[in-house]
N, C-alpha and C positions, 0 to 999 in steps of 0.2 A: 283702328282709328284713322284719320285720314292724315297724311303728311302735309307738310308745309308747302310743298310743289302742288298737291291737289287743290290746296285752300287757293293758290296763287291762281292756278288753273281756273277756278271756278270764277274767281274776281275779274279775270281777264275776258271770260266768256259772258259774264253779266255786261261789262262795259261795251262789249261788241254785241250785245243783244243777241247772243247766242245761247241763251239758258232758259229752259223750259219748266217750271215747276208744274208737278200735278199733286193736286191738293184734296186730300179727304177730309170730311168732317170730324173726322177721330181726333184733329190738333186742337179743335177748340170746346168740343164736348167733354166734359170732365169723365174720368174712367167711372165714376160712381153712378153717372147717369143712366141707370139700368131701365131705360123707357121700353126697350123692346120685352123685356121680360114681364112688365107691368101691362103693356098692351096685350101680350099673348094671355095673360090671365083675364084680363077684361073682355075677350072676345071668346073665352072658352077654348082655347087652343089646346088639343088632346095630347100634345107630344111633348117631349124634352124640349127645352129652348136650349140650343147648340150655341155655343158661344160666336163663332165667327159667321156662320151661316144664318143666324137667328132670324134676322130682319126679312129678309128674302123668303126663307120658310114659312115664316108666320103670315107674312102678306100672301104668299101663295094659297094657303090654307083659306083665308078669308075671301080671296078671289075666288077660289073654287067652290066655296059654300055661298057666295053672292049671287045676285041675279045678273049682274054684268063686270066687267073686269075694273071698271072706275071705282068701284065701291070702297075697295082695299085701301086705295090711295087717299081718296078722301076721308076715309075714317081714320087712317094713320095721321094724317096731317092734321086732322080736328083733336085728335087724341094727343099729339105733343103739344098741342098750342095750350091746351087745358093743362098739361103736366106741368109745362114751362110755369104757366101762371100760379099753378097751386105750389109750386116750388118757391117762388117768389113770395107767396102769402106768408109762408112759414117763417120767414125772417125778416119781413119787412116791418117796419115802425108802424105805430098806430096812424099817425097821421098820412101813410098812404093807402089807408082802406077805401076811401072814396074813390081814389084815383084806380085803384085795382078793381072796384066794383064795377065803375064805368068801362074799363077794358074788357071786362067780363062779359058785359052786355053787347059789346061790338065784337066778340070773337068771331062770328059767322060770318063777318064781312072783311075780316083782315087774313092776309096769308101768315104763316108761321113767320118769316121774315120781318114783317111788319109788327107782329106782336113783338117780336124779339127785340127789334129796335124801340118799340115804346119802353120796354122793360131796360133797357140797356144791355143787353145780351148778345154777345159774351162780354164779360165784366172782368177785368183786371186792375188790381190795385197800383201796380206798375206797370207802364205802357210798355217798358222794354220786355216785359213777360208775354205781350201778346204777340204771337207769330205773325198773325194777319197785317199788323202795323208795321213790321219790319218789312215782310215780303212787298208790303204796297210802296215803302220807301225806296225800294231797290228800282233803278231804270230798266224795267222789262216791259216789253210791249205786250206779251201774251201771258195768261195765266189759264190752265185747263184745271177744272175741278170736277170731282165726281159728286160734291155736295149740292143739294138743291135749293140753298139758301144763300142770300146776297150778301153775307157778311163781309166776301171779300170786297165786293163793291164799295159798301159803306167805308172799310179801312182805305181804299185807294180815294174815295171823294175827301177825307179826313186829312189825307196826304196833299191835298191841294191839285188832284188829278181829274180827268173827266173818264171814268171807265165806261165801255159799251158794253152791254151785255148779249150774248147768242147762246141758243140752246143747241142740241144735237138733233136734227130733224130725222129721227130714226124710225118714225112710222107716218105713213100718209095723212092722218088724222091731224098732224101738227101744223099743216099748211096754213093754217088761219093765223098762226102766231108769227108776227112780223119779225123777219129777218133784219139785222143790221146791213148786212151786206146788200141785200134788194132795197133797202131804203136809201142806202148810200153808197153806191157802186165805186165810189172814189175812195172810199173809207180804206186807210190803210192803219194798223194798230201801232203806236207808237208808246215810248214810256210816258208821255204826258197824257194821251189817250188810250190807255191800253184796252186790251180785249179779254174780257172773263168769259171763257168757254165753258157752259155748263153741261159736260159730257152726259150726265144722267138725268138731266131735266131740271126745272125749276119750279119752287113750291107754289107760285103763283098760278102757274098752269098745271093742275093735278095731273092731267093725261100725258104731260110730258116726261112724266117720271119713269125711270126705270127702277122698280121697286120687287116686283114678284120673280119667282125663278123663271117663269116663262118670259116674263119683261127681258131678263138676261140673256137668255138663250134668242129670242128673236132680235134683240139688239146684235149679239155677236154675229148672228148669220147677216143681218143688214150690214153692219159696218164692214164685214168680210168680203161681202159681195160687190157693195158700190162704191167704187174707188172715188166717186165724185161726192160721197155723203157729206166729207168734212170739207170746210171752205179751204181755197187754195192756200191761203196763207198759214192755215192751221196745217196743212200738209206738209208745206214746204218747212216748218219750223221743227216737225217731226224728225225730218231727215237731218237737217245742218245744225240742231241744236243739242247742247249736253242736257240730258233729263235729270229731273230731279224728284224722285217719290217721296211725298210726306204724308204718313198718317196711315199707311197701307200695310195690311198683314196677309201674308201667302193665301189664309184659308178664306178670304172675304170674297164674296162673289164679285163685288166691284173691281177688287183686284184683278181676280182670274179672267173676266171679260176685258177688262181695259189693257191687260198685259198680252194676253193672246191674240184678241182681235184688233188691237190697234197699235201697240207700241212695236210687239215682234213682225206685224206684217206690213206695216207703214213705212218702216226703216229700211234704207238700202245696206249693201254690204259694207259702207265705211264704218270704221270703227271708232267711236267717240266716248269721251270719260263720261259716265253716268251715275248716279247714286240713289241708292235706295235706303232710306232711314228704317232701321230695325230695331225695335226695342230689345236691351241688353236682357235675355232671359234669366239670368240669375239675379240681376238687381232688381226686376220686376215679379220674382216669386213665382214664375211660370215656368220654370223648368225644374226637373228631377236630376236624377243619377244621370240622364242621358243628354244633359244641356248642351256639352261640347259636341254631340254627334248632331244635335238640331242645327247648331250654328254653322258646322260643316256643311251640312245639306243645303243650307240657304245660301251660304257663300258659293256653292258649285253651281245652286239653280240660278243665281243672279249673273255670274261670272260668264256663262254661256250665252248671256244677252249683253255681255260688256258692261255690266253693272258693277260697280263697287259698294260695299255696304258699310254704312257707318253705324256701329253699335251704340245707341243711345237714344233718349227721348228726342222725338222731334223738335220740341220748343228749346232744349238744350242746342241742337244742332243749328237752328235758326239764330240763336244768339250768338253762338260760336261764327258763325257766317258774318253776322252784323260787326262782330269785333275785327274779323280781317278785313271787311270792307273800308271801315272807318280807319283803319291804319294804313290804307293804301293812298 
């Protein structure tokens, strides 16, 4: 666990705008939301669905067996929209039936983020349990996310801020999507007008998604070779900020590509305090007799890149961070 001096260091970095969170959508999708396995069954995926690499593998299968590369992305986005709607139907009161029927008729015209907004997802009974609301309340100028949904922007707007959205232009076909920095070359992210940088695309633009195994490999090559792919402000933040990795697991494609292609190649030799949030293996029932060896391995792996590990749930970390922030 982190020491008190570590928490003080984090609070100081936040106050000086030198704290850069990387956010996975694992922090708000419930653990039981097994949509990838259900999607695999729906498209007759013939292989076993592996836990961490599942989405990229399943998407790769559909992409390889479809007539074009975009089909898998469109199909996945359509599937998760319907899955979310169906899950709400299961628990919705009777007086919501007409609303849900109307929403179903409009599904084709809406992005997943728009459907989620209509349904009030992600939903928390206590807002202090909402990690995005807490992150949005902190005075941070830049947030990087591998999520393709705009839940973070919604949380920032709810916090009274005016977020700007940018994607990573990792292939030439994305040039038609307007860039914040090209529209306003004077824009400089601030805590009141922060930048949300979608590293792996945005669901409103299916072609921007990094979804299949081929996508991740192409993305890795592009971001490793093109020094100017990232906006200058992002590159500067990567170098002079402490980094926070929220919701990532070592076996995830999104983590591997982000960590190897972006974090380890874009930072200079200066050593800064960084944190990776990793689930406690024993508490989450994922470890057997070798749990200590697994933890030792992860600690050695991250220590080589100057990362400390916080063993626990990402939401618990965010709540603890908020307690230290309010105490200062």
